[in-house]
C-alpha positions as CSV (number, residue, x, y, z in Angstrom):
1,M,-11.3,-12.5,27.6
2,K,-11.7,-11.2,24.0
3,G,-8.4,-10.3,22.4
4,L,-6.7,-9.2,19.2
5,T,-3.0,-9.6,18.4
6,V,-1.1,-7.7,15.8
7,A,2.4,-9.1,15.0
8,A,5.0,-7.6,12.6
9,V,6.6,-10.1,10.3
10,E,10.3,-9.8,10.9
11,G,13.3,-10.6,8.8
12,L,12.0,-9.2,5.5
13,P,14.4,-7.8,2.9
14,L,14.2,-4.7,0.8
15,F,11.8,-5.6,-2.1
16,G,12.3,-4.9,-5.7
17,P,10.7,-5.5,-9.1
18,G,9.8,-9.1,-9.8
19,D,10.1,-10.3,-6.2
20,D,7.7,-13.0,-5.2
21,L,6.0,-11.5,-2.2
22,A,4.0,-14.6,-1.3
23,V,7.2,-16.8,-1.2
24,I,9.4,-14.3,0.6
25,V,6.8,-13.2,3.1
26,G,5.5,-16.8,3.5
27,D,9.0,-17.9,4.5
28,A,9.2,-15.2,7.1
29,I,5.8,-16.0,8.5
30,A,6.7,-19.7,8.7
31,A,9.7,-18.9,10.7
32,Q,7.4,-17.1,13.2
33,G,5.0,-20.0,13.6
34,G,2.8,-19.8,10.5
35,L,-0.8,-18.7,10.0
36,Q,-4.2,-19.8,11.5
37,D,-7.7,-19.8,10.1
38,G,-9.2,-16.3,10.2
39,D,-5.8,-14.5,10.2
40,V,-5.5,-11.3,8.2
41,V,-2.2,-10.6,6.6
42,V,-1.7,-6.9,6.0
43,F,0.8,-5.8,3.3
44,A,2.1,-2.2,3.1
45,Q,1.3,-0.8,-0.3
46,K,4.9,0.1,-1.0
47,I,6.2,-3.4,-1.1
48,V,3.4,-4.5,-3.4
49,S,4.0,-1.6,-5.7
50,K,7.8,-2.3,-5.7
51,A,7.3,-5.9,-6.5
52,E,5.0,-5.0,-9.4
53,G,7.5,-2.5,-10.8
54,R,5.4,0.6,-10.2
55,T,8.5,2.9,-9.7
56,V,9.0,5.9,-12.0
57,P,12.0,8.2,-12.2
58,L,10.7,11.7,-12.4
59,A,13.4,12.5,-15.0
60,Q,11.6,10.2,-17.4
61,V,8.3,12.2,-17.1
62,T,7.4,14.9,-19.6
63,P,4.9,17.3,-18.0
64,S,2.0,18.7,-20.1
65,A,1.0,22.3,-20.1
66,R,-1.9,21.4,-17.8
67,S,0.5,19.8,-15.3
68,R,2.8,22.8,-15.3
69,E,-0.2,25.0,-14.6
70,V,-1.4,22.9,-11.7
71,A,2.2,22.5,-10.4
72,A,2.6,26.3,-10.2
73,A,-0.6,26.5,-8.1
74,C,0.4,23.7,-5.7
75,E,4.1,24.4,-5.7
76,K,5.0,20.8,-6.6
77,P,7.3,19.4,-9.3
78,A,5.4,19.4,-12.6
79,E,6.6,15.8,-13.2
80,L,4.9,14.6,-10.0
81,V,1.8,16.5,-10.9
82,E,1.8,14.8,-14.4
83,L,1.9,11.4,-12.8
84,A,-0.8,12.4,-10.2
85,L,-3.2,13.6,-12.9
86,A,-2.6,10.5,-15.0
87,E,-3.6,8.4,-12.0
88,A,-6.7,10.6,-11.2
89,Q,-10.3,10.6,-12.2
90,A,-10.6,14.2,-11.2
91,L,-8.5,17.0,-9.6
92,M,-10.3,18.0,-6.4
93,R,-8.3,20.7,-4.7
94,T,-4.9,22.4,-4.8
95,A,-3.1,24.5,-2.2
96,P,0.5,25.4,-1.5
97,N,2.3,22.0,-1.3
98,L,-0.9,20.1,-1.7
99,I,-2.8,18.4,-4.5
100,I,-5.9,16.4,-3.8
101,V,-7.4,14.1,-6.4
102,R,-10.0,11.4,-6.8
103,H,-7.9,8.4,-7.7
104,R,-8.8,6.2,-10.7
105,L,-9.8,3.6,-8.1
106,G,-12.2,6.0,-6.4
107,H,-10.1,7.0,-3.3
108,V,-9.8,10.8,-2.5
109,L,-6.3,11.5,-1.4
110,A,-3.1,13.6,-1.7
111,N,-0.8,13.2,-4.7
112,A,-2.8,10.2,-6.0
113,G,-1.0,8.0,-3.5
114,I,2.4,8.7,-5.2
115,D,5.2,8.8,-2.7
116,A,9.0,8.9,-2.6
117,S,9.6,7.8,1.0
118,N,11.4,4.5,1.4
119,V,11.9,4.5,-2.3
120,Q,15.6,4.3,-3.4
121,S,16.5,6.7,-6.1
122,G,19.1,5.9,-8.7
123,E,21.4,7.8,-11.1
124,A,18.4,9.2,-12.9
125,G,17.4,11.2,-9.9
126,E,14.4,11.0,-7.6
127,T,12.2,8.0,-8.1
128,V,8.6,7.8,-6.9
129,L,6.2,4.9,-6.4
130,L,2.7,4.6,-7.8
131,W,-0.1,2.4,-6.3
132,P,-0.6,-1.1,-7.7
133,T,-2.6,-1.1,-10.9
134,D,-5.3,-3.3,-9.3
135,P,-4.8,-3.6,-5.5
136,D,-7.7,-6.0,-5.1
137,A,-6.3,-8.4,-7.6
138,S,-2.9,-8.1,-6.0
139,A,-4.5,-9.0,-2.6
140,Q,-6.3,-11.9,-4.1
141,A,-3.2,-13.4,-5.7
142,L,-1.3,-13.1,-2.3
143,R,-4.3,-14.7,-0.5
144,Q,-4.5,-17.7,-2.8
145,A,-0.7,-18.3,-2.6
146,L,-0.6,-18.0,1.2
147,Q,-3.7,-20.2,1.7
148,A,-2.2,-22.9,-0.5
149,R,1.1,-22.8,1.4
150,F,-0.3,-22.8,5.0
151,G,-3.6,-24.8,4.4
152,V,-5.7,-22.2,6.1
153,K,-8.5,-19.7,5.3
154,L,-7.4,-16.2,5.7
155,A,-7.8,-12.6,4.4
156,V,-5.3,-10.2,2.9
157,V,-5.4,-6.4,3.1
158,I,-3.1,-4.0,1.3
159,S,-2.8,-0.7,3.2
160,D,-1.5,2.8,2.8
161,S,-1.2,5.7,5.2
162,L,-3.8,8.3,4.1
163,G,-4.9,11.6,5.5
164,R,-8.4,12.4,6.6
165,A,-10.3,15.5,5.6
166,W,-11.2,16.8,9.1
167,R,-8.4,15.3,11.3
168,M,-4.7,15.8,11.5
169,G,-2.3,12.9,10.9
170,T,-2.4,9.9,8.6
171,M,-3.9,6.5,9.3
172,G,-3.5,3.0,7.9
173,T,-6.3,2.6,5.3
174,A,-7.2,-0.4,3.1
175,I,-6.7,0.2,-0.6
176,G,-7.0,-3.5,-1.6
177,S,-8.4,-6.6,0.0
178,A,-9.4,-10.2,-0.6
179,G,-11.3,-12.8,1.5
180,I,-13.0,-10.2,3.6
181,R,-16.1,-8.1,3.3
182,P,-14.8,-4.5,3.7
183,I,-17.8,-3.4,5.8
184,R,-19.6,-5.1,8.6
185,D,-23.3,-4.2,8.4
186,R,-24.8,-4.5,11.9
187,R,-28.1,-2.7,11.1
188,G,-31.0,-4.7,12.4
189,E,-29.1,-6.0,15.4
190,T,-30.0,-4.8,18.8
191,D,-28.0,-2.9,21.4
192,L,-27.8,-3.7,25.1
193,F,-31.2,-2.2,25.7
194,G,-33.0,-3.9,22.8
195,R,-32.9,-0.8,20.5
196,V,-32.5,-1.8,16.9
197,L,-29.4,-0.5,15.3
198,Q,-30.3,1.8,12.4
199,A,-27.0,3.1,11.0
200,T,-24.2,1.0,12.3
201,V,-22.0,0.0,9.4
202,I,-18.4,-0.7,10.4
203,G,-15.5,-0.1,8.1
204,V,-13.8,-3.3,9.4
205,V,-11.2,-3.5,6.6
206,D,-9.9,0.0,7.5
207,E,-9.9,-0.8,11.2
208,I,-7.7,-3.8,10.5
209,A,-5.4,-1.7,8.3
210,A,-5.1,0.9,11.0
211,A,-4.3,-1.7,13.7
212,A,-1.6,-3.2,11.5
213,S,-0.1,0.2,10.8
214,L,0.9,0.5,14.5
215,V,3.6,-2.2,13.9
216,I,4.2,-1.7,10.2
217,G,5.5,1.8,10.8
218,E,6.5,4.6,8.5
219,A,10.2,5.2,8.9
220,T,13.1,2.7,9.6
221,E,11.1,-0.1,11.1
222,G,11.6,-2.4,8.1
223,T,8.5,-4.4,8.9
224,P,6.1,-3.9,6.0
225,V,3.8,-6.9,6.7
226,A,1.8,-7.7,9.8
227,V,-0.5,-10.6,10.8
228,V,-3.7,-9.6,12.6
229,R,-5.3,-12.4,14.6
230,G,-8.6,-12.4,16.3
231,A,-10.4,-9.8,14.2
232,V,-14.1,-10.3,13.7
233,Y,-15.1,-9.9,10.0
234,D,-17.4,-11.5,7.4
235,V,-15.7,-13.8,4.9
236,D,-16.3,-12.8,1.3
237,E,-14.7,-14.5,-1.6
238,A,-15.6,-11.9,-4.2
239,A,-15.7,-8.5,-2.4
240,G,-13.0,-5.8,-2.9
241,V,-12.2,-2.5,-1.2
242,G,-14.5,-0.7,-3.7
243,E,-17.5,-1.6,-1.5
244,I,-16.3,0.7,1.3
245,L,-16.0,3.8,-1.0
246,R,-18.9,6.2,-0.7
247,P,-20.5,6.7,-4.2
248,I,-20.0,10.1,-5.8
249,E,-23.7,10.8,-5.7
250,M,-23.6,10.5,-1.9
251,D,-20.7,13.0,-1.6
252,L,-21.8,15.3,1.2
253,F,-19.2,18.0,0.6
254,K,-19.5,18.8,-3.2
């Protein structure tokens, strides 16, 4: 019987700037039996960003006139809007309590991925968390360290919970990856009745991120890393998440 297992990594601390994720997470994984060839280790974006020092106190941000204008339209703090616009290629939409941008990495999402949940604020007031500067590079570094420690070939995915344009609710989505081709192109294969598949391209890296999000959680779970075992994917030493992003010239909703 085919199967897939998704296991939360237990016993992890609250992470902060400068923490060595590979060592800390590796210790916790070792305590749970280690890793196998083909495993995918999924890291919640928040702990990667925290370890890389991507926290910003809003009190330290000086909004521009443009940010104040957009903030008035979307009813959000001008300091948050300033950070979002700095992280964005383009401002896509605003609505009350909503700002949608095309992130500098190509993703279209709310608030440029900037979030305050599960981020401890200090004396300076509310602190928010930005995405890693280069999530693919972060994933690659984690992959290399974990492979060296456990002596296996594996993949690493960095995930965040993103909304979807035509559906309610967020879903675990890959924003960085290493060791895995983000899409699994099955065009040219045949179905059960011999028909040649013409358009079947699977976003496997997002499917894995979504599966992991079921155990990573969003609130008080305290399990920001999961190991996915049994997933079918194509190994790729060079690919990153950018391969899964639809090119702007193919935008169907402009």
